[in-house]
C-alpha positions in Angstrom: 41.1 -14.4 -10.6 43.5 -16.6 -8.7 43.7 -20.3 -7.7 46.3 -21.8 -5.5 47.3 -25.1 -4.1 48.0 -25.4 -0.3 51.7 -24.9 0.5 51.9 -21.5 -1.3 52.2 -22.6 -4.9 50.2 -19.9 -6.8 48.7 -20.4 -10.2 46.9 -17.7 -12.1 44.1 -18.9 -14.4 41.3 -17.9 -16.7 38.8 -19.9 -18.8 41.7 -21.3 -20.8 43.0 -23.3 -17.9 41.4 -26.6 -16.7 43.3 -27.5 -13.5 41.7 -29.5 -10.6 41.8 -26.5 -8.3 40.5 -24.1 -11.0 37.4 -26.4 -11.1 36.6 -25.7 -7.5 36.2 -22.0 -8.5 34.0 -22.9 -11.6 31.9 -25.3 -9.4 31.0 -22.6 -6.8 30.4 -20.2 -9.7 27.9 -22.6 -11.2 26.3 -22.9 -7.8 25.7 -19.2 -7.2 24.6 -18.7 -10.8 22.0 -21.4 -10.3 20.9 -19.7 -7.0 20.5 -16.5 -8.8 18.3 -17.7 -11.5 16.1 -19.7 -9.0 17.3 -23.1 -10.2 16.8 -25.0 -6.8 17.2 -28.5 -8.4 20.7 -27.6 -9.7 21.7 -25.9 -6.4 20.7 -29.1 -4.5 22.4 -31.4 -6.9 25.7 -29.6 -6.4 25.6 -30.4 -2.7 27.5 -33.3 -1.2 25.8 -36.2 0.4 28.0 -35.7 3.4 26.2 -35.4 6.7 28.3 -32.3 7.7 26.6 -30.3 4.9 25.7 -26.8 6.1 24.7 -23.3 4.9 24.9 -19.9 6.6 23.7 -16.6 5.3 23.4 -13.0 6.6 19.9 -13.1 8.0 19.4 -14.9 11.3 17.1 -17.4 9.8 19.5 -18.5 7.1 21.1 -21.4 8.9 20.5 -24.9 7.8 22.3 -28.3 8.0 22.2 -31.8 6.4 18.8 -33.1 5.3 16.9 -30.0 6.4 19.1 -28.0 4.0 18.6 -30.4 1.1 14.8 -30.5 1.7 14.4 -26.8 2.1 16.8 -25.1 -0.2 14.7 -25.3 -3.4 11.6 -23.7 -1.8 13.8 -21.0 -0.1 15.4 -20.1 -3.5 12.0 -19.9 -5.1 11.0 -17.2 -2.6 14.2 -15.2 -2.8 14.6 -12.6 -5.5 16.4 -13.4 -8.7 19.8 -11.8 -9.1 22.8 -11.5 -11.4 26.3 -12.3 -10.2 29.2 -10.0 -11.1 32.4 -11.5 -9.5 35.2 -9.1 -8.5 37.7 -11.5 -6.9 37.8 -15.3 -6.7 40.5 -17.4 -5.0 40.4 -21.2 -5.0 42.4 -23.6 -3.0 43.0 -27.3 -3.1 44.5 -29.7 -0.6 44.1 -33.3 -1.3 40.3 -34.3 -1.4 39.3 -30.8 0.1 39.0 -27.6 -1.8 37.7 -24.1 -0.8 36.9 -21.0 -2.6 36.5 -17.4 -1.3 35.1 -14.7 -3.5 33.7 -11.2 -3.5 31.0 -10.1 -6.0 28.3 -7.6 -6.7 24.8 -9.1 -6.5 22.2 -7.2 -8.6 18.5 -8.1 -7.7 16.6 -8.3 -11.0 13.1 -7.5 -9.6 14.0 -4.6 -7.3 17.1 -3.2 -9.1 18.9 -3.1 -5.8 22.6 -4.4 -5.4 24.8 -5.5 -2.6 28.4 -6.5 -2.1 28.4 -10.3 -1.4 31.3 -12.2 0.2 31.2 -16.0 0.2 33.3 -19.0 1.4 32.6 -22.3 -0.2 34.1 -25.6 1.0 34.1 -28.6 -1.3 34.9 -32.2 -1.1 36.2 -34.4 -3.9 33.5 -37.2 -4.2 34.1 -39.9 -6.9 36.1 -37.5 -9.1 33.7 -34.6 -8.8 33.8 -31.6 -6.4 30.7 -31.4 -4.2 29.8 -28.5 -1.7 29.8 -29.4 1.9 29.6 -25.8 3.3 28.5 -22.3 2.1 28.8 -19.1 4.1 27.3 -16.1 2.2 27.5 -12.7 3.8 26.3 -9.2 2.8 27.2 -6.2 5.1 23.4 -5.1 5.2 20.2 -6.9 5.9 18.2 -8.4 3.1 15.9 -5.5 2.9 18.7 -3.0 2.2 20.6 -5.5 0.0 17.9 -7.2 -2.1 14.7 -5.4 -1.2 13.0 -8.3 0.5 12.2 -9.3 4.0 12.5 -12.5 6.1 9.1 -14.2 6.2 9.0 -15.4 9.8 6.0 -13.1 10.6 3.9 -13.8 7.5 1.7 -16.6 9.0 1.1 -14.6 12.2 0.2 -11.5 10.1 -2.2 -13.4 7.9 -3.8 -15.0 11.0 -4.2 -11.7 12.7 -5.7 -10.0 9.7 -8.2 -12.8 9.0 -9.6 -12.7 12.6 -12.1 -9.9 13.4 -10.8 -7.9 16.3 -12.2 -4.9 18.1 -9.9 -2.6 20.0 -12.8 -1.1 21.8 -11.6 2.4 20.9 -10.8 4.5 17.9 -7.7 6.7 17.6 -4.0 6.0 18.0 -2.7 2.5 19.0 0.7 0.8 18.9 0.9 -2.7 17.4 3.7 -5.0 18.6 4.9 -8.3 17.0 7.4 -10.7 18.8 8.9 -13.9 17.5 11.7 -16.4 18.7 14.6 -16.1 16.4 16.0 -19.1 14.6 13.2 -21.2 15.9 13.5 -24.0 13.3 17.1 -24.7 14.2 16.4 -24.6 17.9 13.4 -26.9 17.6 15.5 -29.5 15.7 18.2 -29.3 18.4 15.9 -29.6 21.4 13.4 -32.1 20.0 9.6 -31.7 20.1 9.0 -32.1 23.9 11.6 -29.7 25.1 10.9 -27.2 22.3 7.1 -27.2 23.2 7.9 -26.6 26.8 10.2 -23.8 26.0 7.8 -22.1 23.7 5.0 -22.4 26.4 7.2 -20.7 29.0 8.3 -18.1 26.5 4.7 -17.2 25.5 3.6 -17.0 29.1 6.5 -14.5 29.8 5.5 -12.4 26.8 1.9 -12.4 27.7 2.6 -11.4 31.3 4.6 -8.3 30.2 2.1 -7.4 27.7 -0.8 -7.4 30.2 1.2 -5.8 33.0 2.0 -2.9 30.7 -1.7 -2.5 29.8 -1.6 -4.1 26.4 -4.0 -6.7 24.8 -2.9 -10.0 23.3 -4.5 -10.2 19.9 -3.1 -13.3 18.3 -0.4 -16.0 19.1 0.7 -18.5 16.5 3.6 -20.9 16.9 6.3 -18.9 18.7 5.0 -15.5 17.6 2.6 -12.9 19.2 0.8 -9.8 18.1 -0.5 -7.3 20.7 -1.8 -3.9 20.8 -1.4 -0.9 23.2 -3.3 2.3 23.7 0.0 4.2 24.4 3.3 4.0 22.6 5.2 4.3 26.0 3.4 1.3 27.4 4.3 -0.7 24.2 8.0 0.2 24.4 8.1 -0.6 28.1 6.6 -4.0 27.4 9.1 -4.7 24.6 12.0 -3.6 26.7 10.7 -5.8 29.7 10.3 -8.8 27.5 13.9 -8.6 26.2 15.2 -8.0 29.7 13.2 -10.9 31.3 14.1 -13.2 28.4 17.8 -12.4 28.7 17.6 -13.1 32.4 16.1 -16.7 31.9 18.2 -19.4 33.4 17.6 -22.0 30.8 20.8 -23.5 29.3 19.8 -22.8 25.8 19.0 -19.0 25.6 16.1 -18.0 23.4 16.4 -14.8 21.4 13.5 -12.6 20.5 12.9 -10.2 17.6 10.4 -7.5 18.3 8.8 -4.8 16.0 6.5 -1.9 16.8 4.5 0.6 14.8 2.0 3.3 15.9 -0.9 4.5 13.8 -4.5 5.4 13.6 -6.8 2.6 14.3 -10.5 2.8 13.4 -12.5 -0.2 14.6 -15.0 0.2 11.7 -12.3 0.3 9.0 -10.5 -3.1 8.8 -8.4 -2.0 5.9 -7.0 1.0 7.9 -6.3 -1.3 10.9 -4.7 -3.8 8.6 -2.2 -1.2 7.3 -1.0 -0.5 10.8 -0.7 -4.2 11.6 1.1 -4.9 8.3 3.7 -2.2 8.9 4.4 -3.4 12.4 5.0 -7.0 11.0 7.3 -5.7 8.3 9.3 -3.8 10.8 9.5 -6.8 13.1 10.9 -8.9 10.3 13.9 -6.5 10.1 14.8 -7.1 13.7 17.9 -9.1 14.4 17.9 -11.6 17.3 17.4 -9.7 20.6 16.6 -6.5 18.8 13.6 -4.1 19.1 12.9 -2.2 15.9 10.4 0.6 15.9 8.8 3.0 13.4 9.5 6.7 13.4 5.9 7.2 14.4 6.4 5.2 17.6 9.6 6.9 18.4 8.0 10.3 17.9 5.1 9.4 20.3 7.5 9.2 23.3 9.2 12.5 22.3 12.3 13.2 24.2 11.6 11.0 27.1 14.8 9.9 29.0 13.3 6.4 29.4 14.2 5.3 25.9 17.3 5.5 23.7 17.0 5.0 20.0 19.9 4.2 17.6 20.9 3.0 14.2 18.3 4.9 12.2 17.8 3.6 8.6 15.4 4.6 5.8 14.2 1.7 3.7 11.3 0.5 1.6 8.8 -2.0 3.1 7.1 -4.7 1.2 3.5 -3.7 0.3 3.8 -0.2 1.6 4.5 3.0 -0.5 7.5 5.2 -0.1 10.5 5.0 2.3 10.2 4.3 6.0 12.4 5.4 8.9 13.2 2.6 11.3 15.1 2.8 14.7 16.4 0.3 17.2 15.4 0.6 20.9 18.6 0.3 23.0 16.9 -1.9 25.8 20.3 -3.2 27.0 21.1 0.2 28.4 18.3 -0.2 31.0 19.3 -3.6 32.4 
């Protein structure tokens, strides 16, 4: 490990050294260890009271600032998987009352056994003789599912609401289920304020519903800024998803909303709610993998449109999905190629 002062004065250190700038490294190390064991109280206590406090992670929803971060970090950490931290390289820097640490490490998720290479930058401020964190940026080169085996939970409430409401498709056989959601909605809502955010969501949901209906789909459930819909044909569902992204990108609003969309095709039997629930569950899990402005589809949906020149799929990956057995092949629909 290496710690340096600004100006190029390098000092190697290990646990025998107790320099001011070495403590910036140990402070960030205590923070990530507390994070890994689910100790949200310690994580929050290591934050500065400075209003510039911020945190960014790899997933699109992992972006918080100031009081929202202090209030929410403990709950967020409770829901994230526990992990062990194996540092490979740490460099700490000090310049007056500011310090910063950069490190690379292997993160091993305890529950799932999966691991990922984590890179982090931590900025600290000397506050009454103690280093306190003012900014954290954690990054892994894969999404949370591939890295840690867990998914973002933005679709959970919509999924629960959809499955708790009796719904009849009016047919049995194959259907495609689609979920949509505005990405990073919490941050945008805080930026816009309640009135502007409510107006933006209303316009967005109307846009989504219009393209669902125009493509022959049925709106099953909307909750907050998310929508679940069904289609008798995979082609119609893919066209609806593609049209939603294109129309949303063409919106003239100053603050552009980004949408995440996921689709899965499977057998739906109206008298078998559990079977219908499995199809819906997988569609929601796939949607939770989508990055802002992405459309993710199951292999089943991709196969249903065969070799059609209307659609181009890319970035295949095979991953586990929470609550579903085995590995699942997921693809991205390259809708931007059709603008």
